[in-house]
C-alpha angles and dihedrals in degrees: 000000000000110000100175127107109333123203106217095219092057099038116126119222093252092055090049088056091052092049090053090059092065126093098243126122128281093255095080093098090060095046126098091217132028116200123204114224114192132194138161098224132104119260092253095049113114091240089060105037097031097032125024095028091051091049089052091050094047095047092050092045089054089074096220097130099267129122124184124216112200124209114193127175094049091289091154096042140298126287093276091058112035101069091050086055090051090053091050092046095244091116119037103204136013141179105224137171118247093241092056090051087050089071087070099033111017102203094061089064090070088079084076096050115125113271092356089141134031094220143327093287089057091050094049091046091057095044092051094046128100088244090070097053095083091050092052092045092050090048091054093047092050100043106024088232126112125224108224097183145319124255128201111251096187132260112298117235136178125253124193140136090267133047118268111206103148136022089259090064089067092062111120095007120122100222120191114236128170113265099252131111096247094048092048088049088051089053091054091044093052094044098251131143101229128214118186117224127162111256091242089059100045096098092054092046091054092044093050094041097241085124123036096202146342141208128237141127117285097252090053092048089053099039092053093043096239086147087072092064102030129062104196136046114194115201100224096146085203092159134030097220116229129190121193120214105217134183130197112259090224090055093046092052091053092058121088120232095268091049092048090050091050093051094044093046093049094051093046095043091053094053096085095043091047091053092049090050091051093049094046090049090050092053094046094047094048090048090051093049091050095047096044099034090231088138133008108238110217106201101160094082119151094239093172091058092050093044097048093046093047097045092047092051095046094048097043106028111027120016121070140158116000093358093055091046090052093049089051091046090058090059093050095056115090 
């Protein structure tokens, strides 16, 4: 069933029932257009409660005839499916990792390269710079989808049942990485032995021992209960996680100027609050782990060793052409 933008006057009864299953506001019945906004995160994840839900509220409050139905928990498909649906127009908006978008336009995946950015400020500075405009335009031309903004996903760290302080500590461990070229390159760059497991199956893989560890931001580790099946979290900060907010080009073109402005403004306005929410959640979760002993927090990681090894590998062994130029451009933006 098509779940993309739905014009109320033409909506069949079955589609109305589907729209009602979303998490959007109660104003959708009065709106001219209802946009579907997909994500793979739980309802209490910061990207949902301090991101997507706030975008939905702000767009509806703008009074431009748009309602937003939100679909957390991979209701509209997993991460390998939803962006394809955005490109086809079957889903209007999505929150998607850069590496996943790289399957459709390879250069954008470099945002997820190990130690591409020093921190979130560095990432935002590049994204907001003139240097990034060509990348975003090329992405839209190639995929038919528009990047509205980038949100901070949190620093990615390793979890395992042993501490990981240096690249050598990864030796012999089967670490779960997403099945994408840039993540598998990160694994090689960091010295890990990667195993690819769908995100929705990570908990079971850790529980059954088919994976020895994984890497994700702290709120994701907590929200998906990986702390129940892992004893250590090692603060490697090997990736400044980025999530792109994308909208179908077909959907965007159907919106008038005021509606486009309202959607763009909402996504961009929420960026700072979303980041604060992520960082507050990180601090609270780490404090809870430390106080309860639910996980041992390993904070004496040799970041310099990881960074130098990863950057050398990516520059000399993996990245080339436009991807290498982009990786270098990140470093040149202050």
